[in-house]
N, C-alpha and C positions, 0 to 999 in steps of 0.2 A: 608414162611419164614417172614410173616407179625408178627407171634407170637414172634420173637426172640426180637424184640425192643431196639436194641443197646443200643440207645441214653438215653431211660427210666432206663436201668438196669447201665449205666454209673451214672447217677445222682441217681439212690438210692443206690449205693455203697459208692460213696463219702459221700453222706448225712449221711451214718452210721458209718464213720468214723470222719466225721467232729465235730457231735455231744460229741464225746470222747475227743475232745479237752482240757476241764479241766483237764483230769487225768493225763496231762504231768506238774503239779503243786503237785500232791499228790503222784504220785509213779515217781522214777526214779534210772538209767537212762531209759528216754523214749524211747530209740532205743532196750531195752530190752523186750517191751512189745509191742511197735508198730511194729516191724516187723512181729512177730508171727499173731497180729492182722491184717496186710493190707496184708497177705497171707490167712487167713481164708475168708476174706471178697471177695478175687477175687475168693476162691474155691465156696463162695458162686453164686456169680454172673457166672461166667462160666458154672458152674452147670445147673443154672437157663437156660442159654442161651441154651443148649445142650439139655435138659430135654422137653422145649417149641418148639425146634423145631422137636424132636421125637414124642410129645403128644399134646392133647389140653385137656387132663384129669387134669384139674388143681390141686387136691390132688396131683396125682401120682407126678407132677412136684415139689411139697411141699417136700413131702416125699422123693424124690430123693435128693433134695437139702439139707435135712436135716442127710441124710447117707452119701453123699460129705463131709460136715460139719464135723461129727463125725470121718470120716477114716481120713481126714487132722488133725484135732487137736489131734487123736491119734500117728500119724506119726509125728508132730511136736513135742509133747509131752510125748509120752508113750514110747520111744524106751528104749528096754530092756524089756518091759511087753508086745509084740508082738508078736503072733504065727507067724512065720517065716518072723518075722519080718515088718510082714504087716496088719495083722488082728488083730485088737481087742479082750481082751480074760475078762474071768471074772477078772484074775490079776492086767489088765489094768483100769478096775475102780475101785479096791481098791488101785492101787496107784494115782489115779486120788482125790480118796477120802483121801488120806494120804495130797494131795501138796493143795487141798480146805482146808485142816483144817491148814495147815501152812498161807496162805493166811488170814483166820479169825483171826490166833494169831498175823501178823503181820499189820493189820487193826485197832485189838482193842489194841496195846500194844506200837505201834507207832505213834509220832505224824507225820505231814506232814513237808519233802516230805520221804515217807515211801520207803525201800529199794523194788526195782523190782526184787526179788528172784523168783525161780522156780515156789511158791505157786502163789503169785502174779501174775505172767507172765500167767501162765495157767488159771486165773480165768480172768483175765481182756480181753485176745482173745477170750474165749469161750464167754463172755459178748459180747463182739463186733460182735463175729461172728452170735451168737443169734439176735439180732437186727439188722445185715443185711439181714439174711433170713427173720425177720417178716417185714422188710420195701421192700424186694423185693417180696416177696409173694402177700402182699397188694397192694403195689403200679404197681406191672408190670404183676405181674400173675393174680391178679382178678380184676386190673385195676381201682384201688379206690386210686390213693394218696392223696387225703385229709386226708383218716384215717390213711394212714400209718405215720401223724404226731404223731399219738399216743403213738405207740413205739419209737420213733425219741425222742418225749419229753420226755418218761420214764429214756431215756439212757441219754440222757443230763441232766434231772435232779439228777439222781445217780451219776453223777459225779459233777454238780454244786453244789449241796447244801453240800459239804465237805468242800468247802472253806469258810474261816473267812470272807474276803472282797468280793467287790461287782465284776462281770465278767467284763473283759476289750470285748469291743466292737468288737474285731476282732476274740472273742470266738463264739458270740453271733450272729454278723450276717451270717457268711457263713453256716450255718445251715439253717437258717430262708431262705435265697435268693435259696439254692437249693431245701426245699421244696415247695417253692413259683414256681419256676421252673418244679417241678414234676408237681404240679397242673395247671401250665398254659398250659404246654403241652397236657395237656388232654382237656382243654376247647378249645384252638386254633385248636386241631384236630377233635373234636365234630362241632364245628362253622364253619369249612370249609366243612363238610359232608352235611351243608345247603345247597351249592352252592351259587352262585355267586349272587350280588345285582346289580341293573343299576340305576347310579345316574341321577338326573335330567338335561336336556341337554344335554345327553352322550348315544351314541349308544353301549356304550363297558361296559361288567360287569369289578367289581372291587374285590378283593379280600375282603370277609367278614369279615375276621379274624385282618385287618389291623387295624382300630381305635379301636376294643374291645382290640386288647394287648397292644395298645398305652395307655389305660384309665386303663386297668388291671395293668400294671406293674406300672405305677404313684401311683394308689392304694396299691399296693403290697409294695413299696418303703416308702411312708407314714408312713404305718401300721407297717413296722418293725422297720423304724425312731422313731416311737412313743415308741415302746416296750421296745427300747434301751434307751431313754431317761426318762419315764415318770418313772421307778420304784426309778432313784436316785431322785425323788421330793416328794414321798410319804413314810410314815414311814412303815416299816414292822419289822414282828417277828423277833426273835434271830433264828439263823439256827440251826439246829439240824444235828447230824453225824453219819454216817454209822457205826453202830455197836457199838456206842460212841467211836471213836477213830479217828484216821487219823486228818485232820486239825482242833481237838477241840482247843481251847484257851483260854484264860482268860477270854474272853466273852461268851465263847461258853459253854455246858453243858459237864459234865465231867471232869477228873483231867487230870492232865499232862502238859507238858511244849509245846513248839512250835518247838525246835532245838534240835535236835540229831544227834550228829557226827558218820559219818560212821567209825566203825574202823577194820571193815573187809571183805567191799565190795567193795567201790569205792571211795575212801577219796576226788577226783578231786571233785565232785558233791557238797561236802561242801564248798571246797576252791572256787569253778567256783560263790559262792553265793554272788550276787551285793545285797543281800537285806540291808538296813539300819537299820532294826527294833531292838529295844534291846532285846538283849540276857541275859545281866547279868548288876546289878547297884550295885555298892558295895564301902566303904571306906576301906581306908587303911593306916595303919601308916609307910609304907615303902615309901623313895623318890623315890627308880627306881624300881616299882613293876615289880615280875616277869609272864610271861605266867602262865595261868592257865590249869593244866592238866584234862582230862576226859579219856583218856586212852593208852594203851601203847603195845606196837606190835613190836614182835622179831622172827618173821618169814618171811623172803621172798621168795615168788614162784610165777613164771611167772609174775615176774612184779606188783606183791600186798603183801604188809605186810598184817599178820594176827596173831593174839595171839596163842600161842602155847600149851595154856593152858586155859578152862574155869573155873576149882574148884575155890568156895569160901569158904570162913570160915569168923568165927568172933573171936576176939580175946578175950581170957579167960579174960583179964583184962577190956576189952571194951575201949580200948585207940587206937589210931593212933600210929604207930610206930615210926614216926619221922627220923629223919635221923641216916645211920649206921655209920655215921665217928666217928673216935675215940675222947675223951673227948680232947687231943691236939689240937684239932684243932677249930679257933676261930668262933663264930656263935653269930649272935642277932636273937631274938624272935620279931617274926614281926605279926600284927593282918590285917585280913579283914574280915568285917563286911558287907555280901549280903543282900540288902533289898530287891532286886527283883529276881529271877531266872526264867527263861524260856526254860530252858533244860529239855528233854525229860528221863523221866525215861529208864534204871537203871542210868545214869550219872549223875555227879556232878562235877562243876570245882572247882577243889583246888589247890592252888601252891605245889610243891614239898615239901618234907621234912614237911608234917602237921603234927599236934601233939593235943593231948586231946580227948573230947568227943564230937563236935561237935552237932552231932545228939542223936534225941532220941532212947532209947534203942530197939533193934527191928527193925530198920528203915536201918539197913545198913549191909555192910559186906565189906570183902577184897578179891580180887580174888591174883593168884599168883603171881603178879608181884606187889603187893600192893597197886591197885588201887582201891578207895571206890568207890563202887556200892550201889546205893539208893534200897530200896525193898518198900518207899511209898514216896509220892511227899511233898518234903521239900521247902516252896518257901522262906525261908530267914534261915540265920543260922552265926554263928561267929565261926571264926577259927584260933589259933596260928598257926604258923611254923617257921622253923629255917633257915634263910639265912646264908649261909656257907660264911667265906671270908677265903680262904685256901693258904697258902704259896706255892712256885712255888715246893721245897721239898717235900711237903707233898702228891704230885702227882707221889711221886716215888714208885716202886715196882712192884712185877710181880704178877696179878692175880692167885688165885688158886681157887678151888672149883667147885661146881657144875655150877654155872656162865659163866666157860670157855666154858665150852662145848657146851650148847646151844646159845654163843651171839657173837663166833669166827667163826660162819659157813660163809663163801663167798659164793656167786651165782658163780655156776661153768663156768656158760657162760660167765660171766663180767670176770673171776677169771685172765684171762690173760691180759687185758685191768688195771684193776686195779693193779695187779703188777707190768706193765710196768708205770702205772703215780705214782705210788707208790714210785717207784724208783728214779723218775726224779724230784720230788719236798719234800723229806727227803733224809737224810745223817745217814751212819751208824755210829752208838754210841749216838745217840740221844736219850733224856730220852722219855719216853711216851708221857706227855706234850709238849715237842717241836714238836713231829712229828703231835699229835693234833693239835698246833697251827698251824702248818706249812700247814695241810691239809685243816682246814678253812680258813687260808688267802688265799689259793691258788682256792678257790671255791668260795671265794668272789670278787675276783679279776676281772679288765675288760675284762677276758678271757670269760668270761661266762655272758650270757644273761637272764634273767627274760623273759618269754614267758606266756601272759595272754592267747594266741591263743590256747597253748596248754592245760590251764586249761580249756576252754570252749570246745574246741574238745572233750576231754576226758568227761567232765562231760555230754555233749549231745551224747555219745556212737558213737562219730564219727571215736576215735581211742582208742586203749589201754593204759593202763598208759603205760608210755615210757621206755621200756626197758632200763637197765641203760647204756649196750652199746652203744645204739645209743645215750643217752644222752654225754655218755662220746666223742664222737665222733662229735657231733654237739655243743655241749657246750650250749645247749638251753633248758630251762626245767623250773619248779615251784618250789617251797618248799619241796616235794614231791620226785624230784629228787635229789637238793640238798642235802636232809639230807640223801636220799640212798646212795650216793657216799660217804659222808662223814661215813658214819657205813661202807659200806663194804671197806673201805681205813683203815679205823680205826681197823678192825677185822684182816684184812691183817698185818697191824702193830703189832699186838699182843695184841690190846686193846678191850674187849668187848665192843660193843655198840649195841643199839634198838632205837626203834622209838616212839616219845610222839607225842599226837594229841592233842588238843586244841584250845585255843584261847589266844591271845594277849591281854597285860593288859589292853586295851581300850583307849578313849580319857576322859580328863579330864573335867568334867561338874561340876562346882562349887567346891564342898568339896566331890564330888564323883566321880568316874571314870564310865563310861558307856561302854560296851562291845556289838559289835554289831555282826550280822551274818555273815557281811565280815570280819570280824575278825578272822574267822577259820584258823587255822596253825598248820604247823609239824615239829619239828625240832628233834635231834639226843641227846641220853644222852648215854656218855661213863662211863665206870666203870674204878674207881682207889682202891686200896685196902684201903687205911686209910680213905678215904671219899665217898666211894660207888657212887651211879650214879649221873654225873654231868653233867648240860646243856649248850652245845655247840649251835651256830649258823652260819652255812654256808651259808642260805641265802642271798642274797646280798640285798642292800638298806635300805634306811630307814623306812619302813613299817614294818618289820622284827624285826626292834629296833637293839640295840647298842649291839654288841655281849659281853658274861659276861665278867667282868674285870679280873676275873683271865685270861682270852684267850688272852686280849690285853695290859694288862699294870703289865707286873710282874718282879720283881728284880732276876735277875739268882741268885743262892746260888753260894757260891763260887768254883772257875771250874768246873763250868759250861757253855754248850756253848748255854745255853736258850737263841734265840734272844728276843729284845724287840721291838714288832710290833710297829709301828705308829699308834694310833686312828685313825680311818675312820672318815671323814668328820663330820657323822651322831653323833659320840661321842664328837664333840664338842661344837655344837649346841644345848645343852639340848634336849627340846620338839620340835621336828623336825615336820613340816605340813606334815602329810600323804597324798600323792595321791591317785587319785582313782585308784582301783587294790590293788593288792597283794604287790609288791615291786620292785624295781627298782634299777637300781646298786649302789653301793657307789660311784664309780668313772667314769666318762664317759666310755663306755661300746663300742666305736669304733668311726668312722670318722661321722661326723655329716652328713646328707643325705641333702643335699643342695638344692638339684632340684626335682621338682614334679616327672620327669620320675622316678628318681632312687626311689621313694617311690611306684610308679605303678609296677616297675619292682618287688620289693621285695615282694608286694603283690600278684604279680601274682607267683611270683615263691613259696611261702608259698601255695596260693591254686591252684597249679598248677591242680590237679585233678578234681577240681570242673570247672575252665577254660574249660579245655579240654572236659569236661563232657556239658556243655554248647553248646561249640562250636557243639559238636557231635550233640546235637538237633538241632542246628539250620540248620547244615548240611543235616540231616537226613528229617527236614521240608521243605526244598526248594530242596530236590533232585524230588520229582514227578511233583512239578508245572516245572521243569526246563526240566524234561524229557518231559512233554505235549509241550513245546516250541519247543523241539529238532524235535517232531514228525511233527508238523505244518513245521517247516524248512524242513525237508526232505521230508516231501510230495508235497512241493511247488517245489523244488529242482528236483525232478525224474518226476514232471507234462513237458510230453512233447509239450502240445498243451496249449491254454486259455481253451479248453475244460476239460482238467484233471486239471487244475489251480479250476475249478469253482467246478468240482465235489471234489477237496479236500476240499476247503471251507465248501461246505455244506456237507459231513461226519463230519468234526470238530463242526461245528454249531451244530449236532445232539448229538455228545459225549457231548460237552457242557451242552445242556439242558439238557440231561439225568443227568448229575451231580445234577441238583436241582430238578430231580424229574418230569419231562417235557421231557416225552417220548409217541409218535404217536403209535397206533397200529399198531397191526403187519399186511403187507400186504398193508399199505396203502401207496398211490402213493405220490408224494411230494406235489401235489396240495392237498389233502387230509391232510396231515402233517401237512402242513401251518395253516390250518383252526382250527385243533385241538390244534395246540400250540400259536394260536395268542388267542384263548379263555382260556388256560389254564395259560398263562404268565399275562393275562388282559395288552394287547399290546395297545398303545395309536393308532391314525388313523395313525399318522406319522411313526409309529414304525412298524404298520401293513404293510404300502406300502413300507418299507424297506425290509420285509420279503416276501413281493410279487415278488418284483424285484430281489431277490435272486433266488427264485424258477422259475421264468419266464426265467432268463438266464438259472438255471439249465437246464430247458426243453431244450430250442434252444440249447445248449451245447451236450445234450443227442442226440436230431434227426435232429441239420443242419448236412450240409455237413463237412467233417475234413478238418480240418486247417481254419475253419472260425475264422475271428475276434469276441470275445467277451467281454463285458465288464468288469472289475474288481469289484467283487462282496464283496471283502475283508473290505470294510467300513460298507456298511449294513449288513453285517453278524455280526460284531461287533457291531452296534446298536442294532440290534436284541438282542443280549447275554446280553450286560450290561444292557438293558431294562427289560429282563426276570429276570435278577440276583438280580436286585435292588428290587424287588417287595418280594423277597422272605426272610423267617427271616434269622436274622445273623447265625445261626448255620450252615442252611444251606448253606449259601453264604462262611463261612467258610471253611466248606468240600470240596464245590466243587473249592475251591481255592487251598486249600491244598493236597486234595486229588483227583486231576481231572484222568478220566478215562483214557486220552490220555497220561497221563505221565506212570500210571501201564503199560498201554499197550506197550508202548516203552522200558520201563526197561526189560519187560516181551519178549519182542521181540528180545532182545540184549542178555539175558543168555540163551536162545534156543540154543538147536544143530545148528550148521550151515548146510544148507541145507533144513531145515524147514521154512515153511513158517511162519510167523508171525498170531498172531490173527486178527491183524487189518488188514492183507493183502488177509486173507482166505476168499473167497466168503462164503465156506461152517459153517463158526464159527455162532455158535448159539446165540452168544452176540454180533452180528454185528448188526449196527444201522440199521433203515430202508434205503432201499434206492429212 
């Protein structure tokens, strides 16, 4: 069983995983590709253990692991293309080729972070699996951990060289430490095979690996520290990028931007972005700039928003269409002049109702919703747009035409909850604007709480986009949920609605405004026949900006029941200071938590699953040591006299020494066993004397007359155990303390059928210690 090498396998598997940590900055959500990668690494590790247990022929071991890796990848990614749902076929290879092609297009067309779609997930997980196979084969099967640094370095560089900034130390140090651990284990094992050495003035041998391991650890830590620190002190060449894609930026090679909002995959990953890097710098003539749109979504499926059409066209006149509002609607023409744009193709940030021809001919097109898509990079541009100032009566009218069919569909799962809520916050006879204003005011009220925790958890793949029903029940969410709720409520009220994604107007910097990555936002647009699509703002808080004036300050037409809402606190403060994060409530959202205990309880309530998981792990970790303690207590209680108590102490000592690899030869007498154990444990004269007293008392217990008084050997046994344990490596000590053999035997005896003798009590048990 020495060929299994469980610790070496674990180190190799962990090393293969941690070298891919830089990929977490390149592909999101991380969980999409991390989970299959971990499964493939486990498949490689476990198959290696099994193959090495069966055969010592190294090429057969590696071949078996490769076949298991192929089968595991097929099961994870090839469903629908397997014979009998299990075996790969040529169709599996063709499907994999299509997915690898998609991965290549994603890498070359997206700036980081790129979406972890099916293609990139397959490519990354197979890449990680192959790295794990190479490391396990070299380090474990062929016993050359130093050479395993080559595939580890190759895998690490493939991820690291696609970042535009230096890597954080937490990405560099773990793979370095794991590689050093693999090399160190081989060196220590080889040195121990030389035997012990005798110090001057001592008659006892010492462990030859002790001082060597200490020096080696110091050298390894210093070398790793230098590898982290020195690159920041010396100049280096600009980075190049995988397939000229991913993290390329203004200082890298290739073109394209650095930010691209997700309009069809997972908006949360963009909204959770905490980066303060500039995305857009512009000047504007508007006193109250509008958010800048990059996409429109009109279909809600399974908690996600999608665009129902990807068709595009180029207007015949080469002009942006502007607003569809009638000529009777008052408007002003404003201008934005973008001096720097870091938004990735094909997206471009524009205000609603843009007009003119701001981009060179042939470099842009429109989609079915009228959103501009670029076909060539445009770093700066100037565009005019129409800012509407409608009156309340211009919001009247019943929508007709194709827009009604596509944009009035309410999510079936949430329809009942939406209908009930709409009936509670609106009244019969209200105009469409009155209903829209009532919906917006309700969602911006103190009943609802903006939650950045949900943003982070969703972006990290720990939960899916919050379903609408859950949001309406918990009243906690982020801008996607607030906007979704208003869209569905408006649709139920007969008002067509859709989702817009883009950026908030940014912060003033001199005569310019700077939009940063963490300004990503989502908001609803509602359709009115005389006006076209109009923006609303249901997300509470100062970061989302003041709600549009036509939703908060309207004079009701004569005979209308239109309410005149009071402007929010943010509306009266001019330019408010934006807090960290997306948004906070306009008004206090609940009683202030006046005590630390309530804050702790709230945190536990929010993360109850994590807390239970940690408690479960701690409980499992303590279970086996607790079983060992129970076994010793039971043996002492069952002892009928001093002789049986001494025997129990001896058996317990042998089991504990066996946990750290100190096992006397088969058939050894206690005295022979004590000599072997004393040499192997490098006991001092005092410690060796304690072991001698234990053995002498044991011999008296076995051969003296029944009922004879015998001294207690528990203290001497404890001295021997602690001395032997203290001279072993940390990993051996941890394994002995967390997984003692006594504990395992105790729980096995508890779980066995009543009437059967436990392994610890059976003299025929082949695993029983030497007596």
